[in-house]
N, C-alpha and C positions, 0 to 999 in steps of 0.2 A: 504494500500500500504506500502511496505517496502522502505527503502532508496536505493539510487543509488550512487555508488562511481563515482567520477570523477578522471581522471588523465590527466593532461595537462602540457605541458612545456610552459614556458613563450614565447618561440619562436613561438608557435602556436597562441598566443594571439595577436589580432589586436593592432597595435600601439596606436590607438585612445583610447583603454581601458586602456592601461598602462600609457598613458599620464595623465589620470585622477585619478591616484592612490591617489593624494593629496586631492581628493574630496570624498574619500571612507573611511568609518570608522571614520569620524570626530566627531561622537557622538554615544551614545549607544541606540538611539531610535530604537525600534523594527521594525519600518517602514523603509523600504529601500528607499534611495534616488534614483534618476534616474541613477546615475553613478554606484551605487552598483547593481541596478536591471539589467542594461545592462551587467555588468561584470558577474553576476551569470547566466544570460540567456545564455551567451557564455560558461562559465565553465561547466554548466550542460545541454548544448543544446541537447545532445543525451540521457539524463537520466531523464528528468523531465516530460515526457509523455505529451508534448504540453502545459504544464502550463507556463504562462507568468508571470515573477516576477515583471513586472512594474505595476504601478497603486496602490500604497499604500498597498503593501503586508506586513503583519506582520510576521516576521521571527525571530525565536529564534536562538541563537548561543550557542553551548555547546561543550566544549573541554573535551576530555576524562580525563585528569589529573587535570582539574580545573573546577569544577562545576559552579563557579561564573564567568567564562569567558564571554567575551562580543564581540560585533561586532567590536569595536575598537581593541581588542586583536587579533581578526582574521586578520584584515587588517594590523596591525603592523607586525604580523608574515609573512603575505604574502609579504609585502614590503621588509622585511628583507631577505626573501628567494630570491626575485627578485634581490636585490642588491648583494647577495652572489652568484648569478649564479646558483641557485638551481631550482627545479621544484616547482609547486604550492603546497600549503598545501593539504595534503591528506584529502579530505572531502567527506561527504555523504549528500545528500539532501533527507529529509523525507517530503513528501507531505501529508498533512492531508486531510481526507474526511470531509464532513460537520459535521458529528457527532463528530469527533475528534477535529475539529475546535471549536465547541461549548464547549467541556469539557476542552480545553486547554486555555480558556479565549480569544478566537478569533485569535489564531495563525494560519497562513496558512501552516506553516511547520517549520522545523528546519534544520539548517546547522550544522552538527556535524563534528568535525574534530579531527584527531589523534586518532581515535578509531581503535582498532585492529580487532573488530568484528562488523558486522552489527547487530544493535539492532532493536527491534520492535518499531512501532509508539507509542504503549502504554508506553514503557519504556522512550521514548523521552518526552512524555507528562508528565509523572511523574517527570522527571528531570526538566522540565520547571516549574512545580508547586512548586517543592522544591526550585528552584532558586528564583522564585517570592516571596515565603514565606520568605526566608532569606533576600531578598532585602527590603521587607516591614518592617520586624522587625528591620533592620538596620536603616531605616528612622524613625521609631517610637522611637528608643533609642537615637536619636540625639537631 
């Protein structure tokens, strides 16, 4: 499967989701908390082919200009855009099949943001692996 772009204004976003922004992106754990899951289920509701992001889904976050971006970076950007009266971050959701999940170290998918082009799932998996490799080497060097 390839990714699906979302475009939403914050005016379309239910108030209960916006009220919980302070509970989203509080860490960079790959597993989404319930508030993050509910938010992405709404943001990508028409684009995720029935996939439910609740229940300990492992999701990677990749920004086009920053391969080391994180979940907290995503939500910091999102919150800044909300406060500035802008639209939501331009994002794509890449859902992995079982084979892709296995080769990506258990990721269910990726939320890629600020990309000008839709990339392949294989490209997203490669970016995840590069990101994990860099993170492991940083931890080893400390």
